[in-house]
Structures are given as C-alpha cells and as structure tokens.
C-alpha positions as CSV (number, residue, x, y, z in Angstrom):
1,X,5.4,12.2,-6.6
2,X,5.7,13.8,-3.3
3,X,2.7,14.9,-1.1
4,X,4.0,18.3,-0.5
5,X,3.4,19.0,-4.0
6,X,-0.1,18.6,-3.7
7,X,-0.5,20.6,-0.4
8,X,-0.1,17.7,2.0
9,X,2.4,16.3,4.4
10,X,3.1,12.6,5.3
11,X,1.3,13.1,8.6
12,X,-1.9,14.0,6.6
13,X,-1.7,10.7,4.7
14,X,-1.1,8.8,7.9
15,X,-4.3,10.3,9.3
16,X,-6.2,9.4,6.5
17,X,-5.0,5.6,6.5
18,X,-5.5,5.6,10.5
19,X,-9.0,7.2,10.4
20,X,-10.5,6.9,7.0
21,X,-11.0,9.8,4.8
22,X,-14.4,10.6,6.1
23,X,-13.5,10.6,9.7
24,X,-10.4,12.7,8.8
25,X,-12.3,15.2,7.2
26,X,-14.8,15.3,10.1
27,X,-11.9,16.1,12.3
28,X,-10.7,19.1,10.0
29,X,-8.4,17.1,8.1
30,X,-7.3,18.2,4.5
31,X,-9.2,16.7,1.2
32,X,-6.6,15.3,-1.1
33,X,-6.6,17.1,-4.3
34,X,-8.2,15.5,-7.3
35,X,-4.7,15.7,-9.1
36,X,-3.1,13.7,-6.4
37,X,-5.8,11.3,-6.1
38,X,-5.6,10.8,-10.0
39,X,-1.7,10.4,-9.9
40,X,-2.3,7.6,-7.1
41,X,-4.8,6.0,-9.5
42,X,-2.6,5.8,-12.4
43,X,0.2,4.5,-10.6
44,X,-2.0,1.6,-9.1
45,X,-3.2,0.9,-12.7
46,X,0.4,0.8,-14.1
47,X,1.2,-1.4,-11.3
48,X,-1.8,-3.6,-11.9
49,X,-1.1,-4.3,-15.6
50,X,2.3,-5.5,-14.9
51,X,2.4,-8.8,-16.6
52,X,4.9,-10.2,-13.9
53,X,2.7,-9.8,-11.0
54,X,2.2,-12.6,-8.6
55,X,-0.6,-12.6,-6.1
56,X,-1.3,-14.5,-3.0
57,X,-4.8,-14.7,-1.4
58,X,-3.2,-16.3,1.9
59,X,-0.6,-13.6,2.7
60,X,-0.2,-11.5,5.9
61,X,0.9,-8.1,6.8
62,X,1.9,-7.2,10.2
63,X,-0.4,-10.4,11.4
64,X,-3.5,-9.3,9.5
65,X,-4.8,-11.4,6.7
66,X,-4.2,-9.7,3.1
67,X,-4.4,-10.3,-0.5
68,X,-0.6,-9.6,-1.8
69,X,0.2,-8.6,-5.1
70,X,4.2,-8.9,-5.8
71,X,6.2,-7.6,-8.6
72,X,9.1,-10.0,-8.2
73,X,11.6,-7.9,-10.5
74,X,11.2,-4.9,-8.2
75,X,10.2,-6.1,-4.8
76,X,7.0,-4.1,-4.8
77,X,4.0,-4.9,-3.1
78,X,0.4,-4.2,-2.8
79,X,-1.8,-5.3,-0.2
80,X,-5.7,-5.7,0.1
81,X,-7.8,-6.3,3.1
82,X,-9.3,-9.9,2.3
83,X,-12.7,-9.3,3.3
84,X,-13.5,-5.9,1.8
85,X,-11.0,-6.1,-1.0
86,X,-9.8,-2.4,-0.2
87,X,-6.3,-1.5,-0.7
88,X,-4.2,-0.7,2.2
89,X,-0.8,0.0,0.8
90,X,1.7,-0.1,-2.1
91,X,5.5,-0.5,-0.9
92,X,8.6,-1.4,-1.8
93,X,10.8,-4.0,0.2
94,X,14.5,-4.8,0.3
95,X,15.6,-8.1,-1.2
96,X,16.1,-9.6,2.0
97,X,12.5,-8.7,3.1
98,X,11.0,-9.8,-0.2
99,X,12.8,-13.1,0.3
100,X,11.5,-13.5,3.8
101,X,8.0,-13.0,2.4
102,X,8.7,-15.6,-0.4
103,X,9.7,-18.1,2.3
104,X,6.8,-17.4,4.9
105,X,3.8,-15.6,3.1
106,X,4.3,-12.9,5.6
107,X,5.5,-9.4,5.9
108,X,6.2,-8.9,9.5
109,X,7.9,-6.1,11.6
110,X,10.9,-8.5,12.2
111,X,11.1,-9.0,8.6
112,X,11.3,-5.1,7.8
113,X,15.1,-4.8,8.7
C-alpha cells in the first residue's frame, strides 16, 4: 500500500502525525481517502489478531512511555500512547533493533541503526 495510490505523499502523513488530523485540515491539508483509512484499519486488525503478539505496558519509544505490541516473528511493532491509548505508529525494526528492545524495553534513536 502506497500513499501515492490514494492521492497523498509521505509529507501529508507526516503533517497529520505532527499536527493531528483536525489541525492539518484547518491548515489546508488533505483529508485521507476513505479507502486509504479502511486499508489501514484492515492492516491494524490483521496485526491485532496475530496470536504471536507480545505486549509491554512499560515500554518506551524515543523516551516517551508507550504501550508496545510486538510480533516477535516479524519484528513488527505497534505503539500506543499510554494515557490516551491512541495508536502512534506501526513499524518494522531490524533484528538488532528488536533485540535491543527485548533487552531494554526501549526503542531509541541510538537503537535505530
């Protein structure tokens, strides 16, 4: 799935992530297509139904407390803000990065090599 297929570029998504959807729209940003949002929801549902998921409610991402869900077989992570339970991102780490998380419970800039 590519954002360009839905009339958006990565910069559009970065702006939504940084400013939030409502602020992005108020600043003249694009509204994601329903199909794009639906595809994201389907991918998250598939990830969430994975029986191999391991979760950690004391994890951290770039120094911020997060709830981290990890698929240990694919080194895929999903993180949520602890207080609001809102999803922040889903990403795949290299094996060495995943190992660092397993040792420390942290995903940090220095671990993203």
